[in-house]
N, C-alpha and C positions, 0 to 999 in steps of 0.2 A: 396463481399468485405465489410469488416467492415468500416463503414463511421462515426464512433463516437469514441471519446477518452475522458474519464472522469477523468483521473488521470494525472494531469500536474502541473508544478510548474513554477513560474516566479520570477522576482527580488524582489517581495514582501516577499519571503522567501529565499530558497537556489537555486532558478532557475537562469538561465543565461540571460534570455530575458525579455523584457517588456510584459505585457499582449497583447498589440496590435501586437507586433511581433509574438507572438504565434498564434494569430487569423489569421494574414495574411498568416502564414505558413500553418495553417489548411485549409484555403480556397484554397491555392495553391495545397495542397495534395488531394483536393476533399472531405474533410469532410463535413458532413451535421450537425453534432453536435460537439461542443467543450466544455468540462467542465474544468474550471480552479479551482484548488483545493489547496489553500495555506495551508502550515503546521500550525496547530493551535498554539497559543501562549503557551509556556512552560516556566514558571519563573525559573525553575531549569537549563535550558539549552537554552539560547537565540541565539545561533550562527546560527541555521538553520531554525528557525520558524519566523512567521510574528511578527513584532513589535506590541505590545499591542496598541500603539497609532495610528497605521496605518490601523487598521481593517476597520474603516469606509471609509477611502480613497480607500482601495482595493475594497470594495463593490461598492462604487460610480463609480470607474473607470470601473469595469466590467459592471455595468448597462449602462454606457455611450456607451461602445462598443456593447452591445446588440442592442441598438437602431441604432448606426451607421452602423452596418453590418447586420441588420435584413433581408435584401433581399438576402444575400449571405450565411449566416450560422446561426444556432441557437447556442447561447452562454449561458452557465449556470455558475452561481457563486457558487462554492463549497468550501468545506474545508476538509482537511485531519485531522481528529480529533484524537489526540493521547489519548490513554487510560487514561493517568494521567493528561490530560489537563482539566481545568475547564472553558474554554472559552465558552460563550453562542453561540449557533448555529442557533437560530431562524431565523436570517435574510438570511441564505444561502439556495440555491435551493436544495442542497443535501449534504450528509455527507459520507465521507469514514472513516470507523473506523479502526484504526491501532494501533498496539502495537510496540513501539520503545524502551521500557525500561522494566527492571525488578527491583523492589524495594526490597532491602535486607539490613537489618541492618541500615536502614535510608539512604541508598545510592542508587541513581538511576543509574543503569548499562545500558549504551546504547548498544543495541543489534547489531546494524549495523554500528558501527564506525570503529573498527579494530579488527582483530582476537586477537591481543595482549591484548586489553582491556578485551575481554571475558576470555582469559586464566588466566589473573591476577585475575579477579573477581571470577572465579571458584576456584582458589587456596586459595584466601583470605576468601571468604564468603560461599563457598559450600563444603569445605573440599576436593577439588580436584575432585568432582563428577560432571561431565559435564551434566549428565542426570538429576540431581537435578535442575540445571539451566534451562534445557529444560522443565522440569515439571512445574517450576514456570512460565516460559514464557507462556506455553499453558494454564495454569489456567487463566491468563489475557486474552488470546485470546478467550477462551470459554465465557468470560464475556463481550467482547468488544461491542456487540450490546446493552446489558443492560446498559452499561456505557455511550456509545457515541450516541445511537439511530441511528446507521449507516444505510445507504441505500445500501452501498457496503462494503464488508469485504476486507480490504487492505492486500496485500502480507502476506498471512496466515502463511507461514513458514519462515519468515524473519530471524529467529534464525539460519537458514542454509545458510545464505548469503555467508559465507566464507568456506562452508563445502561440496562443490560439489563433491570433490574426497575423502571425509571422513577424511580430515585433523584434524578435531576437535573431532568428535564423529561418531559413527556408526548409520546411519539412519535406519538400520534394527534391531537395538537392541530392545528387547521387551518393555523396559521402554519408549523408544522414540515413538514407535508405539502406545502404550497405551495412551501416553500423547496427541498425535495429534488426535487420534481417539476420545478421550473423548471431545476434543475441537470441532471437527466436529459435533459430536452427539449433543452437547449443542447448536450449532449455526443453525443446519439444521431446527429446529422447527420454526425459525423466517422467513424462506423462503426469506432470503436476499442473493443475489448472491455473490459468492466468485470471486474476480478478478483473472484472469490469467495475471500476471504482467511481462512484458518484460524489465523492467527498469534495472535490474542487468545485463542483457545481453548487452544492449546498453552501459553500463558503464564499461564493461569488467570484471565483477566479476563472472559471470556464463555463461554457454552455453545453459541453459534451463531456462524457466520461473519459478516463484513461482505460485502455489504450485508445488512440485515435482510430477512426474508421478504417483507414488504410492498413494500419498495423493489425487490427482485428481481422481484416480480410486475409492478410498473410498468415496469421495464426490459424484461421479456418482452412486455408489452402494446404497448410502443412499438417493438418489433422489434430490441432490442439484443442484443448477443452477450456471452458471459462466458467467462472462463478461470479455472481453479482454481490457486491459488498458496498456499504455506505461510507466506510471510513469516518463514521460519525464521531464527533467530539462533544456532542450533547444529546440529551434524550429526545429532543424534538426532531432531530434529523436522522434517526434510525430509519433504515429502509428508504432513504430519500429517493423519490421518483422511480421506485422499483418497477411500478406498472409500466411506465413509459419505456424504460430501458430494457426490461424483459422482452417486450415486443420487438424492440430494435435488434436485440441479440438473436431472437428466434428468426427474424426476417433475414438475418445473415446466414442462417442455416445451422446455428448451433443448437444442440440439445441442452436444455437447462431446466 
C-alpha cells in the first residue's frame, strides 16, 4: 500500500482545507509521508496560486506542523512550480514541475481551465490546428525540469484533461504521438519520476489518471520511473484510488 502523497493543495492556493486539516486526514488514512505543494505564484493569473505575500507564512505554518506531528507523520513543504513562474524555490523541500499554460502571441492560454477556452485559443491563435497547440504544450513539458529544477514531473499530459473520449483531438494522431514522445525523450535523461496523477478522476474529469496508458507504456519502454500522487484539493481525496492505480502501475512493470 502506498503510504505517501506529495501532490496536495490547501487554502493557501486553490485547495479547500487548511494545511493542518490535510495533515490530520493524512494521519487518519495511515500515511507515513505527506507533501503539501502550493501552486507557485503567477502574476498573470492569481486566482488559483499562492499569494506572493503569503509564501513565507505558508512555509512557516508547514514547518510548525512538521514539529507538531513529527511523531505521527513526516511532513514536507513543497511547491508545484509552473513552467512560467519565476518564484524562488530554494526554501522548499521539493518541487513538482508542471505546465499549465501555453504562451502564444503574448497571451497565456490556460490548458486545464475549460474546453471552451482551448477551442477558442486554437481557432484564434493556431489557425484551427489543435495539434499545433499540443506541440507547443509538449515543447514546454520537454523543458520543464530545466526551467523549474523539478524533483517530480507533474501531470505530464494535462493537455488531454478534457479529451478522454477524443472530444478535442485524436491522441493516436502521428503529430500528437511525436510531440509527447519527444517530451518523454527529453525528460528521461534527468531520471526524475513522472507522477501518475489521480486528481482529474477525483474531480470528475477523467476515469483514468495522467499520463494515459500509452504514454505510460512509452515511459516504461524508455526506462522512466513513476510516483503515485493524488493532486488532492481537499482532505477527503488524499490518496484517491491509490490501491487501484498502484496495481495498474505494477502490472505495467513499474517498481513503485
